[in-house]
N, CA, C and O atoms as a MOPAC input file, in Angstrom:
PM7 MOZYME 1SCF
protein

 N     -9.57500 1    -1.43400 1    56.81100 1
 C     -8.94000 1    -1.75300 1    55.56100 1
 C     -7.44100 1    -1.85800 1    55.77100 1
 O     -6.92100 1    -1.44700 1    56.80800 1
 N     -6.75900 1    -2.40200 1    54.79500 1
 C     -5.32300 1    -2.59200 1    54.89800 1
 C     -4.53800 1    -1.30100 1    54.78500 1
 O     -5.06300 1    -0.26400 1    54.37800 1
 N     -3.26700 1    -1.38600 1    55.15500 1
 C     -2.37900 1    -0.23600 1    55.03000 1
 C     -1.56000 1    -0.36200 1    53.76000 1
 O     -1.44300 1    -1.45000 1    53.19700 1
 N     -0.99100 1     0.75100 1    53.30700 1
 C     -0.24700 1     0.81600 1    52.06000 1
 C      1.00900 1     1.63700 1    52.30400 1
 O      1.09200 1     2.77700 1    51.84700 1
 N      1.99400 1     1.08200 1    53.02000 1
 C      3.18200 1     1.84800 1    53.40500 1
 C      4.07400 1     2.19400 1    52.22100 1
 O      4.79400 1     3.19100 1    52.28000 1
 N      4.05200 1     1.40900 1    51.14900 1
 C      4.86600 1     1.69600 1    49.96600 1
 C      4.11800 1     2.58400 1    48.97100 1
 O      4.72700 1     3.09600 1    48.03200 1
 N      2.86300 1     2.76900 1    49.15000 1
 C      1.93400 1     3.49800 1    48.29000 1
 C      2.10300 1     3.16700 1    46.81700 1
 O      2.46600 1     4.01200 1    46.00000 1
 N      1.82700 1     1.91300 1    46.51100 1
 C      1.79500 1     1.43900 1    45.13600 1
 C      0.36200 1     1.59200 1    44.64500 1
 O     -0.55500 1     0.99700 1    45.21000 1
 N      0.16400 1     2.38800 1    43.59200 1
 C     -1.18800 1     2.65600 1    43.11300 1
 C     -1.15200 1     3.04100 1    41.64200 1
 O     -0.08100 1     3.21600 1    41.06100 1
 N     -2.32600 1     3.17000 1    41.05100 1
 C     -2.38900 1     3.58900 1    39.66000 1
 C     -3.81300 1     3.66400 1    39.15400 1
 O     -4.77400 1     3.41900 1    39.88400 1
 N     -3.91900 1     4.01100 1    37.88100 1
 C     -5.20000 1     4.08000 1    37.18700 1
 C     -5.17400 1     3.02700 1    36.09300 1
 O     -4.11000 1     2.69800 1    35.56800 1
 N     -6.32900 1     2.50200 1    35.75200 1
 C     -6.41800 1     1.52600 1    34.68100 1
 C     -7.83500 1     1.44000 1    34.16000 1
 O     -8.71600 1     2.18800 1    34.58300 1
 N     -8.04200 1     0.52500 1    33.24300 1
 C     -9.36900 1     0.30700 1    32.67500 1
 C     -9.69300 1    -1.18000 1    32.72500 1
 O     -8.84600 1    -2.02800 1    32.44300 1
 N    -10.92300 1    -1.47600 1    33.08500 1
 C    -11.44300 1    -2.83200 1    33.01600 1
 C    -12.76300 1    -2.73800 1    32.27000 1
 O    -13.68900 1    -2.06300 1    32.72000 1
 N    -12.85000 1    -3.40400 1    31.14600 1
 C    -14.07700 1    -3.35600 1    30.35300 1
 C    -14.45600 1    -1.95400 1    29.92600 1
 O    -15.64400 1    -1.65100 1    29.81000 1
 N    -13.48200 1    -1.09200 1    29.68800 1
 C    -13.74100 1     0.27400 1    29.24700 1
 C    -14.02300 1     1.26000 1    30.36600 1
 O    -14.14200 1     2.45700 1    30.10800 1
 N    -14.13500 1     0.78600 1    31.61200 1
 C    -14.41000 1     1.67400 1    32.74600 1
 C    -13.10700 1     2.03900 1    33.45800 1
 O    -12.25600 1     1.18000 1    33.69100 1
 N    -12.95900 1     3.31900 1    33.80100 1
 C    -11.77300 1     3.79100 1    34.51400 1
 C    -11.80600 1     3.27200 1    35.94500 1
 O    -12.83600 1     3.33200 1    36.61500 1
 N    -10.66600 1     2.76200 1    36.40400 1
 C    -10.52400 1     2.24900 1    37.76400 1
 C     -9.28300 1     2.85900 1    38.40700 1
 O     -8.25600 1     3.02800 1    37.75000 1
 N     -9.38200 1     3.18800 1    39.69400 1
 C     -8.20800 1     3.54400 1    40.49500 1
 C     -7.93700 1     2.34400 1    41.38800 1
 O     -8.87600 1     1.73100 1    41.89700 1
 N     -6.66400 1     1.99800 1    41.58900 1
 C     -6.32400 1     0.87400 1    42.45000 1
 C     -5.16700 1     1.26100 1    43.34900 1
 O     -4.35900 1     2.12600 1    43.01000 1
 N     -5.09600 1     0.60500 1    44.50700 1
 C     -3.91000 1     0.71500 1    45.35900 1
 C     -3.71500 1    -0.59200 1    46.11000 1
 O     -4.67400 1    -1.28100 1    46.45800 1
 N     -2.44700 1    -0.91500 1    46.35000 1
 C     -2.06900 1    -2.17000 1    47.00400 1
 C     -2.02100 1    -1.98300 1    48.50900 1
 O     -1.64300 1    -0.92000 1    49.00000 1
 N     -2.40600 1    -3.02300 1    49.24100 1
 C     -2.27200 1    -3.06100 1    50.69000 1
 C     -1.04800 1    -3.89500 1    51.05400 1
 O     -0.63700 1    -4.76900 1    50.29100 1
 N     -0.47500 1    -3.62700 1    52.21000 1
 C      0.70200 1    -4.36700 1    52.66200 1
 C      0.43400 1    -5.86400 1    52.81200 1
 O      1.36900 1    -6.66200 1    52.74900 1
 N     -0.82400 1    -6.26000 1    53.00800 1
 C     -1.14400 1    -7.68700 1    53.17800 1
 C     -1.29100 1    -8.42400 1    51.84700 1
 O     -1.65300 1    -9.60100 1    51.83000 1
 N     -1.01100 1    -7.74000 1    50.72800 1
 C     -1.08900 1    -8.35800 1    49.41100 1
 C     -2.41500 1    -8.16700 1    48.71000 1
 O     -2.53400 1    -8.50600 1    47.53200 1
 N     -3.42200 1    -7.63200 1    49.39600 1
 C     -4.70000 1    -7.36400 1    48.75100 1
 C     -4.61500 1    -6.05500 1    47.96800 1
 O     -3.72100 1    -5.23700 1    48.18800 1
 N     -5.55800 1    -5.87800 1    47.05800 1
 C     -5.61600 1    -4.67400 1    46.23400 1
 C     -7.00300 1    -4.06900 1    46.34700 1
 O     -8.00500 1    -4.76600 1    46.18900 1
 N     -7.06300 1    -2.75900 1    46.62200 1
 C     -8.31600 1    -2.01200 1    46.60200 1
 C     -8.55700 1    -1.55800 1    45.17300 1
 O     -7.63700 1    -1.07500 1    44.51300 1
 N     -9.78100 1    -1.70800 1    44.68700 1
 C    -10.16200 1    -1.23300 1    43.36300 1
 C    -11.36400 1    -0.32200 1    43.54200 1
 O    -12.32800 1    -0.66600 1    44.22500 1
 N    -11.28800 1     0.85300 1    42.91400 1
 C    -12.36100 1     1.83700 1    43.00500 1
 C    -12.87100 1     2.14200 1    41.59500 1
 O    -12.28600 1     2.97000 1    40.89600 1
 N    -13.97200 1     1.47300 1    41.16200 1
 C    -14.54700 1     1.78400 1    39.85900 1
 C    -14.94800 1     3.25700 1    39.79800 1
 O    -15.48100 1     3.79700 1    40.76700 1
 N    -14.69800 1     3.89400 1    38.68300 1
 C    -15.04800 1     5.29800 1    38.53300 1
 C    -13.91600 1     6.23700 1    38.87400 1
 O    -14.08900 1     7.45200 1    38.78000 1
 N    -12.76400 1     5.72600 1    39.26800 1
 C    -11.61200 1     6.57300 1    39.56500 1
 C    -11.40800 1     6.78000 1    41.05600 1
 O    -11.99400 1     6.07700 1    41.87900 1
 N    -10.56700 1     7.76000 1    41.39600 1
 C    -10.22400 1     8.02400 1    42.80000 1
 C    -11.47300 1     8.37900 1    43.59100 1
 O    -12.27600 1     9.19800 1    43.14300 1
 N    -11.65000 1     7.77200 1    44.76600 1
 C    -12.90200 1     7.94000 1    45.49500 1
 C    -13.11600 1     9.30900 1    46.11900 1
 O    -14.25200 1     9.78100 1    46.14200 1
 N    -12.08600 1     9.96600 1    46.62400 1
 C    -12.28700 1    11.25300 1    47.29000 1
 C    -13.29900 1    11.13000 1    48.41600 1
 O    -13.38300 1    10.08500 1    49.06100 1
 N    -14.06100 1    12.17500 1    48.65700 1
 C    -15.02900 1    12.19500 1    49.75700 1
 C    -16.42500 1    11.76700 1    49.30900 1
 O    -17.32200 1    11.62300 1    50.14000 1
 N    -16.61500 1    11.56600 1    48.02600 1
 C    -17.94700 1    11.21400 1    47.52100 1
 C    -18.24200 1     9.73300 1    47.77800 1
 O    -17.31200 1     8.95100 1    47.97100 1
 N    -19.49700 1     9.34000 1    47.78400 1
 C    -19.81400 1     7.91300 1    47.88800 1
 C    -19.18400 1     7.17200 1    46.70400 1
 O    -19.17600 1     7.68500 1    45.58400 1
 N    -18.66300 1     5.97800 1    46.94800 1
 C    -17.97200 1     5.26600 1    45.88300 1
 C    -18.09200 1     3.76000 1    46.08000 1
 O    -18.26800 1     3.26400 1    47.19200 1
 N    -17.99000 1     3.05100 1    44.95600 1
 C    -17.92800 1     1.59500 1    45.00800 1
 C    -16.51600 1     1.20600 1    45.42000 1
 O    -15.56700 1     1.94500 1    45.15500 1
 N    -16.36800 1     0.05100 1    46.06600 1
 C    -15.06700 1    -0.38100 1    46.57600 1
 C    -15.01000 1    -1.90100 1    46.51400 1
 O    -15.90600 1    -2.59100 1    47.00000 1
 N    -13.94500 1    -2.40800 1    45.91000 1
 C    -13.72100 1    -3.84500 1    45.79900 1
 C    -12.32800 1    -4.13900 1    46.33700 1
 O    -11.38600 1    -3.40600 1    46.03700 1
 N    -12.18200 1    -5.20300 1    47.13000 1
 C    -10.87300 1    -5.65300 1    47.60200 1
 C    -10.66700 1    -7.06600 1    47.07300 1
 O    -11.48600 1    -7.95400 1    47.31000 1
 N     -9.55200 1    -7.26800 1    46.34600 1
 C     -9.23200 1    -8.60000 1    45.83400 1
 C     -7.93500 1    -9.08900 1    46.45900 1
 O     -7.05900 1    -8.29200 1    46.79400 1
 N     -7.81700 1   -10.41700 1    46.61500 1
 C     -6.59000 1   -10.98700 1    47.16500 1
 C     -5.61100 1   -11.29500 1    46.03600 1
 O     -5.91100 1   -11.05400 1    44.86700 1
 N     -4.44600 1   -11.82600 1    46.38400 1
 C     -3.40500 1   -12.09700 1    45.39200 1
 C     -3.82500 1   -13.13800 1    44.35600 1
 O     -3.25700 1   -13.18800 1    43.26400 1
 N     -4.80600 1   -13.96200 1    44.68600 1
 C     -5.30200 1   -14.97600 1    43.75600 1
 C     -6.45200 1   -14.46500 1    42.89800 1
 O     -6.98900 1   -15.21500 1    42.08200 1
 N     -6.84200 1   -13.19200 1    43.06700 1
 C     -7.93200 1   -12.61600 1    42.29600 1
 C     -9.30200 1   -12.81700 1    42.90700 1
 O    -10.30800 1   -12.43500 1    42.30900 1
 N     -9.35900 1   -13.41800 1    44.10300 1
 C    -10.64200 1   -13.61700 1    44.77600 1
 C    -11.14000 1   -12.33400 1    45.41700 1
 O    -10.35900 1   -11.58400 1    46.00300 1
 N    -12.43100 1   -12.08000 1    45.30800 1
 C    -13.02800 1   -10.88000 1    45.89500 1
 C    -13.25400 1   -11.12300 1    47.38200 1
 O    -13.95300 1   -12.06200 1    47.76100 1
 N    -12.66000 1   -10.27300 1    48.23100 1
 C    -12.79600 1   -10.39900 1    49.68200 1
 C    -13.78200 1    -9.39100 1    50.25800 1
 O    -14.33000 1    -9.60400 1    51.34000 1
 N    -14.00900 1    -8.30400 1    49.54700 1
 C    -14.93600 1    -7.27300 1    50.02700 1
 C    -15.48200 1    -6.55100 1    48.80900 1
 O    -14.74600 1    -6.28200 1    47.85900 1
 N    -16.78000 1    -6.23500 1    48.83400 1
 C    -17.37300 1    -5.47000 1    47.74100 1
 C    -18.50500 1    -4.61000 1    48.27900 1
 O    -19.40700 1    -5.09700 1    48.96000 1
 N    -18.44100 1    -3.31700 1    47.96100 1
 C    -19.51600 1    -2.37900 1    48.29300 1
 C    -19.92900 1    -1.69900 1    46.99400 1
 O    -19.10000 1    -1.11200 1    46.29800 1
 N    -21.21900 1    -1.78400 1    46.67300 1
 C    -21.75200 1    -1.20000 1    45.45200 1
 C    -22.96800 1    -0.36100 1    45.82500 1
 O    -23.85900 1    -0.83300 1    46.53100 1
 N    -23.00500 1     0.87100 1    45.35500 1
 C    -24.11800 1     1.78300 1    45.64500 1
 C    -24.38800 1     1.90400 1    47.13900 1
 O    -25.54200 1     2.01200 1    47.55300 1
 N    -23.32600 1     1.88800 1    47.95500 1
 C    -23.45000 1     2.05400 1    49.39400 1
 C    -23.82000 1     0.79500 1    50.15300 1
 O    -23.87000 1     0.81100 1    51.38300 1
 N    -24.08300 1    -0.30200 1    49.44200 1
 C    -24.47500 1    -1.55200 1    50.09500 1
 C    -23.32500 1    -2.55400 1    50.03800 1
 O    -22.76900 1    -2.80600 1    48.96900 1
 N    -22.97100 1    -3.12700 1    51.19000 1
 C    -21.93000 1    -4.14900 1    51.23700 1
 C    -22.51800 1    -5.43700 1    50.65500 1
 O    -23.48900 1    -5.98400 1    51.17900 1
 N    -21.91200 1    -5.90800 1    49.56600 1
 C    -22.37000 1    -7.11600 1    48.88100 1
 C    -21.75000 1    -8.35600 1    49.52100 1
 O    -22.44800 1    -9.33800 1    49.77400 1
 N    -20.43800 1    -8.31400 1    49.78300 1
 C    -19.78600 1    -9.38200 1    50.53900 1
 C    -18.63700 1    -8.80200 1    51.34300 1
 O    -18.04300 1    -7.79200 1    50.96600 1
 N    -18.33200 1    -9.45500 1    52.45900 1
 C    -17.30500 1    -8.97600 1    53.38900 1
 C    -16.64400 1   -10.19000 1    54.03700 1
 O    -16.81700 1   -10.43500 1    55.23100 1
 N    -15.88700 1   -10.94900 1    53.24300 1
 C    -15.27900 1   -12.18700 1    53.72800 1
 C    -14.24600 1   -11.97000 1    54.81600 1
 O    -13.99500 1   -12.87600 1    55.61100 1
 N    -13.63200 1   -10.78100 1    54.87500 1
 C    -12.60200 1   -10.52400 1    55.88400 1
 C    -13.13900 1    -9.72900 1    57.05800 1
 O    -12.36900 1    -9.32900 1    57.93100 1
 N    -14.44400 1    -9.48900 1    57.10100 1
 C    -15.07900 1    -8.77900 1    58.21100 1
 C    -14.45900 1    -7.40100 1    58.42500 1
 O    -14.14000 1    -7.03000 1    59.55400 1
 N    -14.28800 1    -6.63800 1    57.33300 1
 C    -13.72200 1    -5.29700 1    57.40500 1
 C    -14.55700 1    -4.36300 1    58.27400 1
 O    -14.02000 1    -3.50700 1    58.97700 1
 N    -15.87200 1    -4.53700 1    58.21900 1
 C    -16.75000 1    -3.61100 1    58.93500 1
 C    -17.54900 1    -4.30800 1    60.02900 1
 O    -18.61400 1    -3.82700 1    60.41700 1
 N    -17.04800 1    -5.43500 1    60.53100 1
 C    -17.80500 1    -6.21700 1    61.50400 1
 C    -17.50000 1    -5.91400 1    62.88000 1
 O    -18.07900 1    -6.51300 1    63.78700 1

């Protein structure tokens, strides 16, 4: 995954669901539905600056991995 040297992050809501997000130095944004992931299993979405989904893991299953994060 990308690095976040400036540590730009926050909490927000999308469709009434709490989300934690943080920016990567490459301009992508990590989104964690359900809040901060901690050590528990969590969903993870990475979007690019244009809003395109580059990576998505839901319920432990990788749905798409356009940037080959885990390849």
